[in-house]
C-alpha positions, -999 to 999 in steps of 0.1 A, spaced: 579 -567 -245 613 -579 -232 609 -562 -199 622 -577 -167 619 -572 -130 646 -559 -107 651 -555 -69 663 -523 -52 678 -522 -17 686 -487 -5 700 -477 29 702 -443 46 711 -429 80 680 -427 101 688 -395 117 703 -374 88 685 -393 61 717 -393 40 718 -418 13 744 -444 22 742 -471 -4 722 -490 -30 721 -524 -43 702 -533 -75 696 -568 -89 681 -575 -123 686 -588 -158 682 -554 -177 717 -539 -174 705 -505 -188 679 -501 -160 702 -513 -132 731 -491 -145 709 -459 -145 694 -466 -110 731 -470 -97 743 -439 -115 715 -418 -99 725 -431 -65 762 -426 -70 756 -390 -80 733 -384 -50 759 -400 -26 788 -380 -42 770 -348 -37 763 -359 0 726 -359 -9 698 -369 16 666 -386 8 648 -352 12 672 -337 -15 665 -365 -40 628 -374 -33 614 -351 -59 638 -357 -87 620 -355 -121 638 -384 -139 635 -390 -176 612 -418 -188 597 -432 -220 561 -443 -215 564 -474 -237 594 -487 -217 590 -475 -180 565 -463 -154 556 -427 -149 571 -428 -113 608 -439 -116 616 -469 -95 644 -449 -78 620 -422 -68 596 -448 -56 623 -465 -35 633 -432 -19 597 -425 -9 592 -460 5 624 -456 26 612 -422 39 579 -436 49 598 -464 68 620 -440 85 590 -418 95 571 -448 108 543 -443 82 552 -477 67 560 -505 89 574 -538 77 586 -570 94 
């Protein structure tokens, strides 16, 4: 109840896989803020997608999915970089 969708755009260097940036668009400020905070921390620590792909982020089953949207986005981007997932 009261949930809303959001969109995440994540960018990384194709060669080093360093996280370069993130944009999040959505109505739920608490979800958007948390995702941005995770990305800012990773970027501040010079993290790569490989460094952050297995983060075990907190969640509450009644309010979110078991696989955090940030972790899902990292894995989609890694699959795109490797060529396992091709988009137009």
